[in-house]
A tleap script that builds the chain and sets N, CA, C and O, in Angstrom:
source leaprc.protein.ff14SB
mol = sequence {
  NMET GLU GLY LYS LYS ILE PRO ALA LYS MET
  LEU SER LEU ASP PRO TYR SER THR TRP LEU
  GLY ILE GLU ILE LEU SER VAL GLU ILE GLY
  CYS VAL LYS LEU GLY MET THR ILE ARG PRO
  GLU MET LEU ASN SER MET GLY LYS ALA HIE
  GLY GLY ILE THR TYR SER LEU ALA ASP THR
  ALA PHE GLY PHE SER SER ASN THR HIE GLY
  LYS PHE ALA VAL SER ILE GLU THR SER ILE
  ASN HIE ILE GLU ALA LEU GLU GLU GLY ASP
  TYR ILE THR ALA GLU CYS THR LEU ASP LYS
  THR LYS THR LYS VAL GLY PHE ASN ILE VAL
  GLU VAL LYS LYS GLY ASP ASP LEU VAL ALA
  LEU PHE LYS GLY VAL VAL TYR ARG THR ASN
  LYS ASP TRP CTHR
}
set mol.1.N position { 2.002 -48.441 -124.011 }
set mol.1.CA position { 3.168 -49.618 -124.120 }
set mol.1.C position { 2.460 -50.912 -123.869 }
set mol.1.O position { 1.451 -51.124 -123.196 }
set mol.2.N position { 3.193 -51.711 -124.544 }
set mol.2.CA position { 2.820 -53.117 -124.164 }
set mol.2.C position { 3.144 -53.607 -122.898 }
set mol.2.O position { 4.339 -53.507 -122.620 }
set mol.3.N position { 2.301 -54.194 -121.907 }
set mol.3.CA position { 2.342 -54.567 -121.005 }
set mol.3.C position { 3.641 -55.479 -120.511 }
set mol.3.O position { 4.121 -55.318 -119.390 }
set mol.4.N position { 4.106 -56.345 -121.352 }
set mol.4.CA position { 5.423 -57.181 -121.043 }
set mol.4.C position { 6.834 -56.345 -121.300 }
set mol.4.O position { 7.932 -56.843 -121.050 }
set mol.5.N position { 6.661 -55.040 -121.820 }
set mol.5.CA position { 7.794 -54.286 -122.122 }
set mol.5.C position { 8.093 -53.442 -120.926 }
set mol.5.O position { 9.236 -53.008 -120.783 }
set mol.6.N position { 7.082 -53.154 -119.989 }
set mol.6.CA position { 7.266 -52.238 -118.909 }
set mol.6.C position { 7.945 -52.313 -118.094 }
set mol.6.O position { 8.460 -51.287 -117.648 }
set mol.7.N position { 8.278 -53.771 -117.467 }
set mol.7.CA position { 9.115 -54.091 -116.381 }
set mol.7.C position { 10.751 -53.929 -116.797 }
set mol.7.O position { 11.659 -53.831 -115.971 }
set mol.8.N position { 10.919 -53.923 -118.281 }
set mol.8.CA position { 12.389 -53.760 -118.439 }
set mol.8.C position { 12.412 -52.198 -118.620 }
set mol.8.O position { 13.520 -51.713 -118.390 }
set mol.9.N position { 11.496 -51.362 -118.958 }
set mol.9.CA position { 11.486 -49.900 -118.908 }
set mol.9.C position { 11.794 -49.510 -117.457 }
set mol.9.O position { 12.648 -48.695 -117.105 }
set mol.10.N position { 11.074 -50.126 -116.768 }
set mol.10.CA position { 11.071 -49.787 -115.013 }
set mol.10.C position { 12.554 -49.868 -114.752 }
set mol.10.O position { 13.247 -48.903 -114.431 }
set mol.11.N position { 12.944 -50.997 -114.904 }
set mol.11.CA position { 14.307 -51.520 -114.242 }
set mol.11.C position { 15.361 -50.562 -114.954 }
set mol.11.O position { 16.417 -50.259 -114.398 }
set mol.12.N position { 15.055 -50.169 -116.044 }
set mol.12.CA position { 16.444 -49.203 -116.775 }
set mol.12.C position { 16.108 -47.907 -116.293 }
set mol.12.O position { 16.776 -47.016 -116.818 }
set mol.13.N position { 15.060 -47.442 -115.237 }
set mol.13.CA position { 15.269 -46.340 -114.910 }
set mol.13.C position { 15.142 -46.226 -113.326 }
set mol.13.O position { 14.729 -45.195 -112.794 }
set mol.14.N position { 15.536 -47.387 -112.593 }
set mol.14.CA position { 15.683 -47.922 -111.417 }
set mol.14.C position { 17.069 -48.032 -110.747 }
set mol.14.O position { 17.486 -49.176 -110.569 }
set mol.15.N position { 17.819 -47.022 -110.362 }
set mol.15.CA position { 19.112 -47.268 -109.837 }
set mol.15.C position { 19.417 -48.147 -108.795 }
set mol.15.O position { 20.484 -48.758 -108.752 }
set mol.16.N position { 18.268 -48.275 -107.696 }
set mol.16.CA position { 18.298 -49.132 -106.778 }
set mol.16.C position { 18.325 -50.519 -107.183 }
set mol.16.O position { 19.226 -51.281 -106.835 }
set mol.17.N position { 17.259 -50.891 -107.982 }
set mol.17.CA position { 17.267 -52.012 -108.342 }
set mol.17.C position { 18.529 -52.796 -109.405 }
set mol.17.O position { 18.862 -53.979 -109.474 }
set mol.18.N position { 19.003 -51.637 -110.119 }
set mol.18.CA position { 20.099 -52.030 -110.789 }
set mol.18.C position { 21.206 -52.388 -110.023 }
set mol.18.O position { 21.900 -53.354 -110.341 }
set mol.19.N position { 21.505 -51.504 -108.759 }
set mol.19.CA position { 22.452 -51.849 -107.827 }
set mol.19.C position { 22.484 -53.241 -107.261 }
set mol.19.O position { 23.492 -53.943 -107.176 }
set mol.20.N position { 21.296 -53.553 -106.891 }
set mol.20.CA position { 21.075 -54.769 -106.242 }
set mol.20.C position { 21.492 -56.000 -107.171 }
set mol.20.O position { 21.748 -57.099 -106.679 }
set mol.21.N position { 21.546 -55.748 -108.563 }
set mol.21.CA position { 21.871 -56.720 -109.292 }
set mol.21.C position { 20.351 -57.454 -109.943 }
set mol.21.O position { 20.399 -58.460 -110.650 }
set mol.22.N position { 19.288 -56.899 -109.642 }
set mol.22.CA position { 18.209 -57.618 -110.377 }
set mol.22.C position { 18.273 -57.921 -111.553 }
set mol.22.O position { 18.831 -57.157 -112.341 }
set mol.23.N position { 17.743 -59.057 -111.947 }
set mol.23.CA position { 17.499 -59.318 -113.378 }
set mol.23.C position { 16.222 -60.059 -113.537 }
set mol.23.O position { 15.762 -60.889 -112.753 }
set mol.24.N position { 15.649 -59.600 -114.792 }
set mol.24.CA position { 14.088 -60.041 -115.335 }
set mol.24.C position { 14.416 -61.452 -115.719 }
set mol.24.O position { 15.283 -61.679 -116.563 }
set mol.25.N position { 13.739 -62.415 -115.116 }
set mol.25.CA position { 13.651 -63.807 -115.651 }
set mol.25.C position { 12.409 -64.221 -116.677 }
set mol.25.O position { 12.456 -65.013 -117.618 }
set mol.26.N position { 11.458 -63.559 -116.275 }
set mol.26.CA position { 10.320 -63.732 -117.019 }
set mol.26.C position { 9.065 -62.762 -116.799 }
set mol.26.O position { 8.737 -62.312 -115.701 }
set mol.27.N position { 8.512 -62.547 -117.828 }
set mol.27.CA position { 7.535 -61.479 -117.805 }
set mol.27.C position { 6.109 -62.000 -118.489 }
set mol.27.O position { 6.167 -62.356 -119.666 }
set mol.28.N position { 5.085 -62.047 -117.933 }
set mol.28.CA position { 3.795 -62.311 -118.235 }
set mol.28.C position { 2.889 -60.953 -117.723 }
set mol.28.O position { 3.310 -60.226 -116.823 }
set mol.29.N position { 1.649 -60.722 -118.385 }
set mol.29.CA position { 0.900 -59.637 -117.691 }
set mol.29.C position { 0.272 -60.054 -116.491 }
set mol.29.O position { -0.537 -60.981 -116.488 }
set mol.30.N position { 0.639 -59.341 -115.326 }
set mol.30.CA position { 0.424 -59.818 -113.754 }
set mol.30.C position { 1.256 -60.736 -113.212 }
set mol.30.O position { 0.979 -61.258 -112.132 }
set mol.31.N position { 2.501 -61.077 -113.973 }
set mol.31.CA position { 3.445 -62.019 -113.346 }
set mol.31.C position { 4.709 -61.738 -113.971 }
set mol.31.O position { 5.012 -61.776 -115.164 }
set mol.32.N position { 5.426 -61.434 -112.909 }
set mol.32.CA position { 7.081 -61.112 -113.145 }
set mol.32.C position { 7.830 -61.923 -112.283 }
set mol.32.O position { 7.597 -61.920 -111.074 }
set mol.33.N position { 8.773 -62.670 -112.821 }
set mol.33.CA position { 9.877 -63.459 -112.123 }
set mol.33.C position { 11.234 -62.622 -112.203 }
set mol.33.O position { 11.710 -62.265 -113.281 }
set mol.34.N position { 11.862 -62.319 -110.860 }
set mol.34.CA position { 13.229 -61.578 -111.049 }
set mol.34.C position { 14.226 -62.644 -110.122 }
set mol.34.O position { 13.806 -63.532 -109.380 }
set mol.35.N position { 15.531 -62.326 -110.362 }
set mol.35.CA position { 16.256 -63.170 -109.809 }
set mol.35.C position { 17.769 -62.173 -109.429 }
set mol.35.O position { 18.109 -61.255 -110.175 }
set mol.36.N position { 18.335 -62.441 -108.517 }
set mol.36.CA position { 19.622 -61.733 -107.952 }
set mol.36.C position { 20.389 -62.700 -107.059 }
set mol.36.O position { 19.856 -63.673 -106.526 }
set mol.37.N position { 21.677 -62.372 -106.928 }
set mol.37.CA position { 22.582 -62.846 -106.018 }
set mol.37.C position { 22.755 -61.760 -104.856 }
set mol.37.O position { 22.740 -60.531 -104.922 }
set mol.38.N position { 22.954 -62.767 -103.591 }
set mol.38.CA position { 23.344 -61.996 -102.302 }
set mol.38.C position { 24.817 -61.688 -102.459 }
set mol.38.O position { 25.626 -62.578 -102.722 }
set mol.39.N position { 25.180 -60.343 -102.285 }
set mol.39.CA position { 26.541 -60.057 -102.143 }
set mol.39.C position { 27.100 -59.538 -100.631 }
set mol.39.O position { 26.296 -59.217 -99.756 }
set mol.40.N position { 28.244 -59.500 -100.464 }
set mol.40.CA position { 28.894 -59.141 -99.042 }
set mol.40.C position { 28.338 -58.096 -98.233 }
set mol.40.O position { 28.118 -58.096 -97.022 }
set mol.41.N position { 28.117 -57.068 -99.227 }
set mol.41.CA position { 27.485 -55.505 -99.084 }
set mol.41.C position { 26.348 -55.828 -98.530 }
set mol.41.O position { 25.989 -54.988 -97.705 }
set mol.42.N position { 25.506 -56.882 -98.681 }
set mol.42.CA position { 23.931 -57.089 -98.566 }
set mol.42.C position { 23.831 -57.766 -97.026 }
set mol.42.O position { 22.734 -58.105 -96.582 }
set mol.43.N position { 24.859 -57.906 -96.383 }
set mol.43.CA position { 24.709 -58.877 -95.293 }
set mol.43.C position { 24.668 -57.917 -93.949 }
set mol.43.O position { 25.240 -56.830 -93.870 }
set mol.44.N position { 23.992 -58.441 -93.057 }
set mol.44.CA position { 23.807 -57.788 -91.688 }
set mol.44.C position { 25.135 -58.199 -90.543 }
set mol.44.O position { 26.172 -58.811 -90.798 }
set mol.45.N position { 24.714 -57.673 -89.345 }
set mol.45.CA position { 25.873 -57.821 -88.378 }
set mol.45.C position { 26.027 -59.099 -88.183 }
set mol.45.O position { 27.167 -59.416 -87.844 }
set mol.46.N position { 25.167 -60.050 -88.293 }
set mol.46.CA position { 25.029 -61.643 -88.005 }
set mol.46.C position { 25.580 -62.392 -89.355 }
set mol.46.O position { 25.568 -63.622 -89.401 }
set mol.47.N position { 26.005 -61.702 -90.324 }
set mol.47.CA position { 26.625 -62.360 -91.570 }
set mol.47.C position { 25.319 -62.990 -92.461 }
set mol.47.O position { 25.525 -63.870 -93.298 }
set mol.48.N position { 24.261 -62.575 -92.259 }
set mol.48.CA position { 23.094 -63.121 -93.033 }
set mol.48.C position { 22.701 -62.075 -93.926 }
set mol.48.O position { 23.311 -61.019 -93.751 }
set mol.49.N position { 21.860 -62.086 -94.820 }
set mol.49.CA position { 21.418 -61.288 -95.870 }
set mol.49.C position { 20.452 -60.317 -94.998 }
set mol.49.O position { 19.523 -60.822 -94.368 }
set mol.50.N position { 20.666 -59.017 -94.971 }
set mol.50.CA position { 19.667 -58.129 -94.473 }
set mol.50.C position { 18.281 -58.020 -95.058 }
set mol.50.O position { 17.980 -57.779 -96.228 }
set mol.51.N position { 17.345 -58.285 -93.826 }
set mol.51.CA position { 15.900 -58.491 -94.385 }
set mol.51.C position { 15.235 -57.497 -95.645 }
set mol.51.O position { 14.311 -57.754 -96.416 }
set mol.52.N position { 16.048 -56.323 -95.534 }
set mol.52.CA position { 15.663 -55.203 -96.446 }
set mol.52.C position { 16.020 -55.852 -97.969 }
set mol.52.O position { 15.331 -55.485 -98.921 }
set mol.53.N position { 17.042 -56.759 -98.161 }
set mol.53.CA position { 17.394 -57.172 -99.445 }
set mol.53.C position { 16.345 -58.090 -99.847 }
set mol.53.O position { 15.990 -57.966 -101.020 }
set mol.54.N position { 15.802 -58.922 -99.206 }
set mol.54.CA position { 14.771 -59.832 -99.772 }
set mol.54.C position { 13.481 -59.208 -99.984 }
set mol.54.O position { 12.590 -59.619 -100.727 }
set mol.55.N position { 13.472 -58.002 -99.136 }
set mol.55.CA position { 12.003 -57.470 -99.327 }
set mol.55.C position { 12.283 -56.342 -100.347 }
set mol.55.O position { 11.312 -55.825 -100.899 }
set mol.56.N position { 13.429 -55.955 -100.615 }
set mol.56.CA position { 13.412 -55.171 -101.960 }
set mol.56.C position { 13.074 -56.051 -103.185 }
set mol.56.O position { 12.328 -55.567 -104.036 }
set mol.57.N position { 13.496 -57.140 -103.326 }
set mol.57.CA position { 13.667 -58.073 -104.381 }
set mol.57.C position { 12.010 -58.295 -104.818 }
set mol.57.O position { 11.508 -58.100 -105.925 }
set mol.58.N position { 11.330 -58.783 -103.526 }
set mol.58.CA position { 9.727 -58.960 -103.611 }
set mol.58.C position { 9.108 -57.731 -104.071 }
set mol.58.O position { 8.268 -57.752 -104.970 }
set mol.59.N position { 9.546 -56.473 -103.400 }
set mol.59.CA position { 8.821 -55.159 -103.779 }
set mol.59.C position { 8.956 -54.913 -105.179 }
set mol.59.O position { 7.990 -54.481 -105.808 }
set mol.60.N position { 10.255 -55.185 -105.839 }
set mol.60.CA position { 10.328 -54.845 -107.162 }
set mol.60.C position { 9.605 -55.875 -108.018 }
set mol.60.O position { 9.310 -55.486 -109.148 }
set mol.61.N position { 9.288 -57.037 -107.709 }
set mol.61.CA position { 8.764 -57.931 -108.491 }
set mol.61.C position { 7.203 -57.652 -108.435 }
set mol.61.O position { 6.520 -57.769 -109.452 }
set mol.62.N position { 6.616 -57.249 -107.117 }
set mol.62.CA position { 5.447 -56.737 -107.121 }
set mol.62.C position { 4.992 -55.392 -107.836 }
set mol.62.O position { 3.901 -55.304 -108.399 }
set mol.63.N position { 5.860 -54.410 -107.774 }
set mol.63.CA position { 5.832 -53.300 -108.543 }
set mol.63.C position { 5.693 -53.615 -110.110 }
set mol.63.O position { 4.740 -53.249 -110.797 }
set mol.64.N position { 6.632 -54.242 -110.497 }
set mol.64.CA position { 6.944 -54.408 -111.956 }
set mol.64.C position { 5.609 -55.474 -112.379 }
set mol.64.O position { 5.045 -55.241 -113.448 }
set mol.65.N position { 5.208 -56.433 -111.675 }
set mol.65.CA position { 3.988 -56.976 -111.896 }
set mol.65.C position { 2.671 -56.205 -111.915 }
set mol.65.O position { 1.782 -56.408 -112.742 }
set mol.66.N position { 2.628 -55.384 -111.020 }
set mol.66.CA position { 1.428 -54.509 -111.016 }
set mol.66.C position { 1.160 -53.689 -111.993 }
set mol.66.O position { 0.007 -53.371 -112.280 }
set mol.67.N position { 2.590 -53.102 -112.835 }
set mol.67.CA position { 2.446 -52.278 -113.960 }
set mol.67.C position { 2.311 -52.743 -115.146 }
set mol.67.O position { 2.210 -52.017 -116.134 }
set mol.68.N position { 2.293 -54.130 -115.179 }
set mol.68.CA position { 2.183 -54.799 -116.591 }
set mol.68.C position { 0.739 -54.640 -117.048 }
set mol.68.O position { 0.592 -55.001 -118.216 }
set mol.69.N position { -0.318 -54.219 -116.480 }
set mol.69.CA position { -1.266 -54.061 -117.039 }
set mol.69.C position { -1.591 -52.599 -117.614 }
set mol.69.O position { -2.748 -52.226 -117.809 }
set mol.70.N position { -0.569 -51.879 -117.844 }
set mol.70.CA position { -0.414 -50.595 -118.736 }
set mol.70.C position { -0.737 -49.253 -118.154 }
set mol.70.O position { -0.619 -48.208 -118.793 }
set mol.71.N position { -1.162 -49.330 -116.873 }
set mol.71.CA position { -1.315 -48.210 -116.121 }
set mol.71.C position { -0.366 -48.012 -114.896 }
set mol.71.O position { 0.007 -48.965 -114.211 }
set mol.72.N position { -0.058 -46.934 -114.700 }
set mol.72.CA position { 0.924 -46.499 -113.539 }
set mol.72.C position { 0.204 -47.084 -112.128 }
set mol.72.O position { -0.859 -46.636 -111.697 }
set mol.73.N position { 0.974 -48.162 -111.490 }
set mol.73.CA position { 0.551 -48.477 -110.240 }
set mol.73.C position { 1.284 -48.325 -109.203 }
set mol.73.O position { 2.481 -48.581 -109.334 }
set mol.74.N position { 0.833 -47.916 -108.018 }
set mol.74.CA position { 1.603 -47.346 -106.912 }
set mol.74.C position { 1.212 -48.104 -105.761 }
set mol.74.O position { 0.013 -48.291 -105.557 }
set mol.75.N position { 2.121 -48.583 -104.949 }
set mol.75.CA position { 1.824 -49.514 -103.587 }
set mol.75.C position { 1.284 -48.894 -102.686 }
set mol.75.O position { 1.763 -47.793 -102.414 }
set mol.76.N position { 0.284 -49.309 -102.033 }
set mol.76.CA position { -0.318 -48.717 -100.887 }
set mol.76.C position { -0.269 -49.398 -99.442 }
set mol.76.O position { -0.506 -48.816 -98.383 }
set mol.77.N position { 0.065 -50.679 -99.591 }
set mol.77.CA position { 0.271 -51.661 -98.466 }
set mol.77.C position { 1.082 -52.599 -98.706 }
set mol.77.O position { 0.784 -53.149 -99.766 }
set mol.78.N position { 2.323 -53.213 -98.020 }
set mol.78.CA position { 2.953 -54.358 -98.132 }
set mol.78.C position { 3.346 -54.801 -96.830 }
set mol.78.O position { 3.394 -54.060 -95.849 }
set mol.79.N position { 3.647 -56.102 -96.834 }
set mol.79.CA position { 4.167 -56.762 -95.825 }
set mol.79.C position { 4.826 -57.995 -96.316 }
set mol.79.O position { 4.578 -58.531 -97.397 }
set mol.80.N position { 5.930 -58.518 -95.186 }
set mol.80.CA position { 6.624 -59.684 -95.445 }
set mol.80.C position { 6.884 -60.535 -94.446 }
set mol.80.O position { 7.007 -60.042 -93.325 }
set mol.81.N position { 7.028 -61.980 -94.608 }
set mol.81.CA position { 7.366 -62.809 -93.786 }
set mol.81.C position { 8.697 -63.484 -94.115 }
set mol.81.O position { 8.773 -64.182 -95.126 }
set mol.82.N position { 9.726 -63.314 -93.329 }
set mol.82.CA position { 10.802 -63.789 -93.837 }
set mol.82.C position { 10.853 -65.232 -92.829 }
set mol.82.O position { 10.746 -65.275 -91.604 }
set mol.83.N position { 11.070 -66.456 -93.862 }
set mol.83.CA position { 11.049 -67.609 -93.178 }
set mol.83.C position { 12.329 -68.597 -93.226 }
set mol.83.O position { 12.336 -69.741 -92.771 }
set mol.84.N position { 13.351 -67.983 -93.827 }
set mol.84.CA position { 14.808 -68.622 -93.944 }
set mol.84.C position { 15.626 -67.576 -93.994 }
set mol.84.O position { 15.352 -66.633 -94.736 }
set mol.85.N position { 16.769 -67.578 -93.206 }
set mol.85.CA position { 18.038 -66.623 -93.402 }
set mol.85.C position { 18.682 -66.875 -94.662 }
set mol.85.O position { 18.721 -68.037 -95.067 }
set mol.86.N position { 19.088 -66.136 -95.199 }
set mol.86.CA position { 20.279 -66.170 -96.472 }
set mol.86.C position { 21.432 -65.816 -96.242 }
set mol.86.O position { 21.740 -65.066 -95.316 }
set mol.87.N position { 22.311 -66.371 -97.158 }
set mol.87.CA position { 23.790 -66.161 -97.104 }
set mol.87.C position { 24.505 -65.515 -98.303 }
set mol.87.O position { 23.923 -65.385 -99.380 }
set mol.88.N position { 25.475 -65.207 -98.153 }
set mol.88.CA position { 26.314 -64.438 -99.253 }
set mol.88.C position { 26.383 -65.663 -100.541 }
set mol.88.O position { 26.569 -66.870 -100.389 }
set mol.89.N position { 26.237 -65.153 -101.407 }
set mol.89.CA position { 26.257 -66.060 -102.583 }
set mol.89.C position { 25.054 -66.796 -103.022 }
set mol.89.O position { 24.952 -67.385 -104.098 }
set mol.90.N position { 24.080 -66.708 -102.033 }
set mol.90.CA position { 22.743 -67.225 -102.539 }
set mol.90.C position { 21.937 -66.443 -103.595 }
set mol.90.O position { 21.713 -65.237 -103.485 }
set mol.91.N position { 21.456 -67.304 -104.764 }
set mol.91.CA position { 20.778 -66.992 -105.619 }
set mol.91.C position { 19.315 -66.988 -105.143 }
set mol.91.O position { 18.839 -68.082 -104.841 }
set mol.92.N position { 18.596 -65.964 -105.045 }
set mol.92.CA position { 17.139 -65.926 -104.994 }
set mol.92.C position { 16.168 -65.508 -106.194 }
set mol.92.O position { 16.641 -64.889 -107.148 }
set mol.93.N position { 14.963 -65.806 -106.157 }
set mol.93.CA position { 14.186 -65.663 -106.997 }
set mol.93.C position { 12.881 -64.790 -106.456 }
set mol.93.O position { 12.591 -64.959 -105.271 }
set mol.94.N position { 12.211 -64.028 -107.100 }
set mol.94.CA position { 11.034 -63.325 -106.501 }
set mol.94.C position { 9.915 -63.699 -107.563 }
set mol.94.O position { 10.331 -63.388 -108.679 }
set mol.95.N position { 8.718 -64.222 -107.615 }
set mol.95.CA position { 7.852 -64.301 -108.394 }
set mol.95.C position { 6.443 -64.001 -108.033 }
set mol.95.O position { 6.010 -64.537 -107.013 }
set mol.96.N position { 5.712 -63.272 -108.679 }
set mol.96.CA position { 4.345 -62.868 -108.605 }
set mol.96.C position { 3.328 -64.197 -108.704 }
set mol.96.O position { 3.083 -64.708 -109.797 }
set mol.97.N position { 2.841 -64.634 -107.627 }
set mol.97.CA position { 2.146 -66.003 -107.613 }
set mol.97.C position { 0.554 -65.508 -107.617 }
set mol.97.O position { -0.331 -66.351 -107.764 }
set mol.98.N position { 0.289 -64.326 -107.474 }
set mol.98.CA position { -1.300 -63.830 -107.508 }
set mol.98.C position { -1.240 -62.440 -107.792 }
set mol.98.O position { -0.444 -61.691 -107.225 }
set mol.99.N position { -2.206 -62.002 -108.810 }
set mol.99.CA position { -2.648 -60.710 -109.179 }
set mol.99.C position { -4.057 -60.790 -109.405 }
set mol.99.O position { -4.557 -61.317 -110.399 }
set mol.100.N position { -4.762 -60.196 -108.357 }
set mol.100.CA position { -5.967 -60.003 -108.261 }
set mol.100.C position { -6.306 -58.584 -108.438 }
set mol.100.O position { -5.811 -57.836 -107.595 }
set mol.101.N position { -6.958 -58.105 -109.244 }
set mol.101.CA position { -7.699 -56.721 -109.510 }
set mol.101.C position { -9.127 -56.554 -108.956 }
set mol.101.O position { -9.948 -57.368 -109.378 }
set mol.102.N position { -9.573 -55.579 -108.033 }
set mol.102.CA position { -10.721 -55.420 -107.926 }
set mol.102.C position { -10.665 -53.831 -108.165 }
set mol.102.O position { -9.983 -53.119 -107.428 }
set mol.103.N position { -11.484 -53.263 -109.329 }
set mol.103.CA position { -11.720 -51.975 -109.600 }
set mol.103.C position { -10.242 -51.517 -109.814 }
set mol.103.O position { -9.519 -52.253 -110.486 }
set mol.104.N position { -9.756 -50.408 -109.318 }
set mol.104.CA position { -8.404 -49.824 -109.412 }
set mol.104.C position { -7.581 -50.408 -108.272 }
set mol.104.O position { -6.431 -49.973 -108.211 }
set mol.105.N position { -7.919 -51.261 -107.401 }
set mol.105.CA position { -7.089 -51.740 -106.363 }
set mol.105.C position { -6.974 -53.241 -106.699 }
set mol.105.O position { -7.895 -53.946 -107.110 }
set mol.106.N position { -5.447 -53.699 -106.412 }
set mol.106.CA position { -4.965 -54.957 -106.987 }
set mol.106.C position { -4.360 -55.712 -105.663 }
set mol.106.O position { -3.710 -55.096 -104.818 }
set mol.107.N position { -4.571 -56.757 -105.598 }
set mol.107.CA position { -3.739 -57.835 -104.362 }
set mol.107.C position { -2.922 -58.425 -104.992 }
set mol.107.O position { -3.280 -58.888 -106.075 }
set mol.108.N position { -1.596 -58.612 -104.560 }
set mol.108.CA position { -0.389 -59.603 -105.060 }
set mol.108.C position { 0.070 -60.522 -104.105 }
set mol.108.O position { -0.240 -60.269 -102.941 }
set mol.109.N position { 0.692 -61.464 -104.306 }
set mol.109.CA position { 1.533 -62.260 -103.443 }
set mol.109.C position { 2.651 -62.643 -104.281 }
set mol.109.O position { 2.635 -63.003 -105.458 }
set mol.110.N position { 3.757 -62.486 -103.372 }
set mol.110.CA position { 5.168 -62.792 -104.299 }
set mol.110.C position { 5.842 -63.620 -103.258 }
set mol.110.O position { 6.049 -63.294 -102.089 }
set mol.111.N position { 6.228 -64.998 -103.989 }
set mol.111.CA position { 7.185 -65.967 -103.409 }
set mol.111.C position { 8.400 -65.576 -103.619 }
set mol.111.O position { 8.692 -65.237 -104.766 }
set mol.112.N position { 9.462 -65.520 -102.515 }
set mol.112.CA position { 10.840 -65.419 -102.667 }
set mol.112.C position { 11.190 -66.896 -102.353 }
set mol.112.O position { 10.660 -67.522 -101.435 }
set mol.113.N position { 12.051 -67.358 -103.125 }
set mol.113.CA position { 12.684 -68.656 -103.244 }
set mol.113.C position { 14.244 -68.681 -103.417 }
set mol.113.O position { 14.904 -67.854 -104.046 }
set mol.114.N position { 14.748 -69.871 -102.687 }
set mol.114.CA position { 16.309 -70.024 -102.997 }
set mol.114.C position { 16.110 -71.533 -103.474 }
set mol.114.O position { 15.793 -72.489 -102.766 }
set mol.115.N position { 16.357 -71.521 -104.767 }
set mol.115.CA position { 15.891 -72.949 -105.408 }
set mol.115.C position { 14.618 -73.104 -105.256 }
set mol.115.O position { 13.906 -72.118 -105.449 }
set mol.116.N position { 14.003 -74.385 -104.871 }
set mol.116.CA position { 12.670 -74.688 -104.535 }
set mol.116.C position { 12.256 -74.303 -103.370 }
set mol.116.O position { 11.032 -74.293 -103.248 }
set mol.117.N position { 13.003 -73.911 -102.275 }
set mol.117.CA position { 12.605 -73.609 -101.040 }
set mol.117.C position { 12.076 -72.159 -100.801 }
set mol.117.O position { 12.762 -71.184 -101.110 }
set mol.118.N position { 11.028 -72.065 -100.329 }
set mol.118.CA position { 10.233 -70.705 -99.904 }
set mol.118.C position { 11.297 -70.133 -98.971 }
set mol.118.O position { 11.859 -70.913 -98.201 }
set mol.119.N position { 11.638 -68.777 -98.970 }
set mol.119.CA position { 12.515 -68.215 -98.118 }
set mol.119.C position { 11.878 -66.669 -97.637 }
set mol.119.O position { 12.516 -65.944 -96.873 }
set mol.120.N position { 10.578 -66.293 -98.177 }
set mol.120.CA position { 10.047 -65.196 -97.818 }
set mol.120.C position { 8.858 -65.158 -98.674 }
set mol.120.O position { 8.911 -65.371 -99.885 }
set mol.121.N position { 7.523 -64.818 -97.875 }
set mol.121.CA position { 6.480 -64.459 -98.529 }
set mol.121.C position { 5.892 -63.035 -98.404 }
set mol.121.O position { 5.741 -62.495 -97.308 }
set mol.122.N position { 5.622 -62.554 -99.380 }
set mol.122.CA position { 5.368 -60.853 -99.400 }
set mol.122.C position { 3.812 -60.853 -100.066 }
set mol.122.O position { 3.277 -61.587 -100.896 }
set mol.123.N position { 3.372 -59.747 -99.348 }
set mol.123.CA position { 1.853 -59.453 -99.809 }
set mol.123.C position { 1.847 -57.947 -99.982 }
set mol.123.O position { 2.417 -57.147 -99.239 }
set mol.124.N position { 1.037 -57.629 -101.199 }
set mol.124.CA position { 1.031 -56.402 -101.543 }
set mol.124.C position { -0.402 -55.989 -102.078 }
set mol.124.O position { -1.098 -56.763 -102.733 }
set mol.125.N position { -0.813 -54.593 -101.713 }
set mol.125.CA position { -1.697 -53.976 -102.476 }
set mol.125.C position { -1.381 -52.770 -103.223 }
set mol.125.O position { -0.562 -51.966 -102.778 }
set mol.126.N position { -2.018 -52.580 -104.406 }
set mol.126.CA position { -1.632 -51.732 -105.278 }
set mol.126.C position { -2.700 -50.829 -105.691 }
set mol.126.O position { -3.832 -51.309 -105.643 }
set mol.127.N position { -2.581 -49.607 -106.092 }
set mol.127.CA position { -3.391 -48.737 -106.533 }
set mol.127.C position { -3.265 -48.430 -107.903 }
set mol.127.O position { -2.267 -47.730 -108.075 }
set mol.128.N position { -3.890 -48.676 -108.978 }
set mol.128.CA position { -3.962 -48.499 -110.509 }
set mol.128.C position { -4.214 -47.161 -110.903 }
set mol.128.O position { -5.430 -46.991 -110.979 }
set mol.129.N position { -3.556 -46.121 -111.189 }
set mol.129.CA position { -3.973 -44.975 -111.633 }
set mol.129.C position { -4.481 -44.786 -113.016 }
set mol.129.O position { -4.479 -45.792 -113.726 }
set mol.130.N position { -4.902 -43.709 -113.507 }
set mol.130.CA position { -5.437 -43.704 -114.835 }
set mol.130.C position { -4.295 -43.225 -116.171 }
set mol.130.O position { -4.538 -43.126 -117.373 }
set mol.131.N position { -2.914 -42.971 -115.374 }
set mol.131.CA position { -2.082 -42.713 -116.223 }
set mol.131.C position { -1.315 -43.910 -117.169 }
set mol.131.O position { -0.734 -44.845 -116.618 }
set mol.132.N position { -1.361 -43.813 -118.262 }
set mol.132.CA position { -0.712 -45.131 -119.161 }
set mol.132.C position { 0.760 -44.872 -119.216 }
set mol.132.O position { 1.234 -43.738 -119.152 }
set mol.133.N position { 1.522 -46.057 -119.347 }
set mol.133.CA position { 2.717 -46.381 -119.417 }
set mol.133.C position { 2.947 -46.077 -121.118 }
set mol.133.O position { 2.302 -46.650 -121.997 }
set mol.134.N position { 4.069 -44.993 -121.371 }
set mol.134.CA position { 4.288 -44.765 -122.774 }
set mol.134.C position { 5.721 -45.024 -123.193 }
set mol.134.O position { 6.060 -44.870 -124.366 }
savepdb mol mol.pdb
quit
């Protein structure tokens, strides 16, 4: 399967990302940009977006980006730094800004932004299997 088509297929098979309202904004090999809006049911007890929401968007961008190389890729380590709290109605984007592959292991950085402001920074390590996307 052509790498640029893989994220759309992944999203169509992903009920959680669909529930989040994630939309694909752009796709290149090794780089996917996604967007979504923070809804009321995504808020924590302090009225701010739950950290898991930002993490989920970044993790989805990471997964989609990693798989554009045509092989099934699975996460082996991730972390996130939350920089700014988000509110209901905020529209955020997550874009893979680094895709570096060493043998079967890949390293990615995903920037989560509200407009031009960086609100979270996600780092991930992925393992690329031998299984092709079809």
